[in-house]
Structure formats: structure tokens, C-alpha cells
N, C-alpha and C positions, 0 to 999 in steps of 0.2 A: 504493499499500500504506500502511496506517495504522500510525503509529508505536506502540510499546508504550505511551508515555505517553498518547496520544490514545485508544487502545483501553481503557486502564484508566480514563480519565475517563468514557468512554461507559458502562462497567459501573457506575461510581459514580453517574452520572446516572440509569441505569435502576433502580438500587436506590432512590435517592431518590424517583423517580416512583412506583414500586411502594409505597413507604412511605406516600405521600400517598393512594394508593388504599385501603390497609389502614386508614388513619386515618379516612377517610370512612366505611367499613363499621363500624368500631368506634364512632365518633362518633355515628352515627345509631341503632345498636342499643343503645347504652348511654345515649342521650340526653344526651351530653356536648357541651354547647354550646361550651365552651372548646376542646376538641379539634376539633370540627367547624370552628371558626373558622381553624384552621391549614391547612385544605385549599384554600380559595379566596383569591385576592388580593381586597383590599378592593373593587376594581372588577370583580371576577370573579363569574360566576353561571351561571344556567341558561337555556337556550333550548330551545324545542320540547318542553316537558315539562309535567308536572302543575303545577309552579311555574315562574315565569319572572322573570328580573330578577336584580339583584345579590344574592348569597347573604346579605350582611351585613344586608339589609333584612328578612329573614324567618327567619333561623336560629333565633333565640330562640323565635318563636311556632311554627315548624315542629317543633322538637324539644321544645318545651314542651307546651302543652295539646293541640295538634292531633294529634301522633303519640301522645302519652301516653294521650289519651282515646280514640283509635280502636283502637289495637293493644295487646293484652296482652303480645305477644312479637313481636320481629322479628329476623331474621338475614339478613345480606347476605353472599353468597359472591362473590368476585371471582377470575376466572381468565382464561386465554388472553390475556395482555396483550401487545399488539403496539405497540412504540413506534418511531415514524419521526421522526428529528431533522431539523430544517431550521436548520442552523447550530449555534451553541453555546447560544442563549438561547430556542429555540423547539422544541417536540415536539408531535406529533399522536399520540394514544394511543387505541387501541380495546381496550376490555376487556369481556369477557363477565361477566354477573352473573346470579345466581339469588337471588331474595329470598323468604324465607318470612315470612308475616304471620299471626298469630293474632288475628282480629278480635273485638272485645268484642260481647256481645249488646246491640245498640242499634238500633232500627229506622232512625233516620235515617242513622247510620254505615253499616249494611249495605246500605241502599238507595243511598247515595252511592258506595260502593265496589264493590259487587257488582252493583248495579242491581236494580230490582224483578222484571224478568223472570227473572234468574238465581236470585233468592231464591224465586220461585215454583217454578222447575224443581227446587230443592233442598227443597222442602216448605213453605217460607214461615214457618219457626219463628223468630221474631225474639227468642225467649228463650234461644237457645243461641249458642255461639261458632262461627265458620266459619274455615277455613284458606284463605288466598289465596297462590299461588305466581306470582311474575312472573319471567320469564326474558327477558333482552335484552342490550343492549350499551350501554356508555357511550363516547361519542365526545367526547374531551377535547382542548382546546387548552391545553397546558401552557406556562408561561413561567418562565424563570429570572430572578430579580431579586435582586440583593445575594447572589448564590451560593446561592439557595434556589429550589426548584421548587414551584409550586402551580398550581392550575387557574385559568385565565382564563375559559374557556367550556366548559360541559358541555351535551351534548345526549343524550337518552335515545332509544333505539330499542327498542321492545317487540317480541319475537319470538313469545312466547306467554304466556298466563295460564291458570291453572287454579284452580278453587275447589271446596271440598267442606265438608260439615259437619265440625266438629272431631272427630278420631278419639277424643278423650277419654282418651288414654293417661295423661296427667297424671303423678303421682308414685306411682302404685300399682305393685305387682308388682316386676318387675326394676328399674324406674326408682326405687323406694323404697330401693334399696341405695346410691344415690349419696350422698356425704356433703356435696358442694358443689353449689350450685345458682346459676345466673346470676341477675342482677338488672339492671334497666334504669337504673342509676345508679352512682355511685362506690363503693357497697357491693359491687359485683360482684367476684368473686375475681381478675379480671384487674388490678385496681388495688392489690392487696396485694403488696407487695414480698417476695421470698423471702429 
């Protein structure tokens, strides 16, 4: 039977790991390089994904021109977080994700991300935006160092994707009633302290 102190520490560890997962989503959606750097250890990174290798080697370019130029909007949702501890300094984490991307109208980008065949299926109009949904799971190896949890290794598993022409709802109609709108930088309302 686990002591109250050990059980409390496990809850604190789970909360700290969940916070890292949320920082990842916010960092990538707000293109916040500094926040994103707090997610991975310096020797940590990606395997079996679109990008591979130490995260520190490509964070700036990934969140800089690459993502900014391809996507008008992104939103990453993380859920179903399952954490298995292996001692006090190591945890294996599986979390589900659903990521929404609004692709900018650019032929090279659309062909690279959606593929020419899918573009033809959707009418082949390169002058408009397209939506891309990606659902899958992250498999992360978390390590605690100096009493702090971060990702050592991240693997992506894609379960499904879907794409469609942008629905074009934009900021008209009901959406025009909102007073605050998100942005992909530190001007986003989430950075404003209340």
C-alpha cells in the first residue's frame, strides 16, 4: 500500500507532466519558441515523426517560418492522458491529440501537406484555404531532472486525418459578436494578465 506522502507526490508528478503537455499545445499554437523550449530536455526530441532529432535543433525554424507560413491557424487539443511511472525519475505517457490546421492558399504548401491527389479530389483550387484535422496519440518518455519533468523522447502515432475546403465561417455573423480573438503570438489574450 502506498503512503499518503508517496500518493501525493504521484499526483504532483502527474500534474507537472500534464502541464508540460499543455505547454506543448500552447507553444505550438501561439508560435512561442521560449515556451516550447520548456517542453523538451536539451537532449530530448522527436522520433518516428514528421520531424526527427533533438527539438532544440529545429524549434526556432519549426515555429518560425515553417509553421507560420503554412498555417493561418492551429489548435491542438490534448486528452486521455495515461501516465505510467517507472521509479521516481521516469514516466511513460500516452496522450490523445486532435489538431486543427487552417492551411494558407499556396500550391506548394497544399501539395506538400494534403497531396496533389487529395487536392484534385477537393476541386484543385489552390487559391483558397483548406482545413486539416489530425487525430492521434503522443507516446512520450518523460524524465525528471533537478525536480523538473520534461520530454526526453516523443513519438507520434496518427490514427486518422481529414481535410476539406475551408468552411469560410470567419468572423461574420455570430462570430462577429466576439470581442476577443486569438493570435499566433504574444499578443494573444492568454498572455494578458488579469
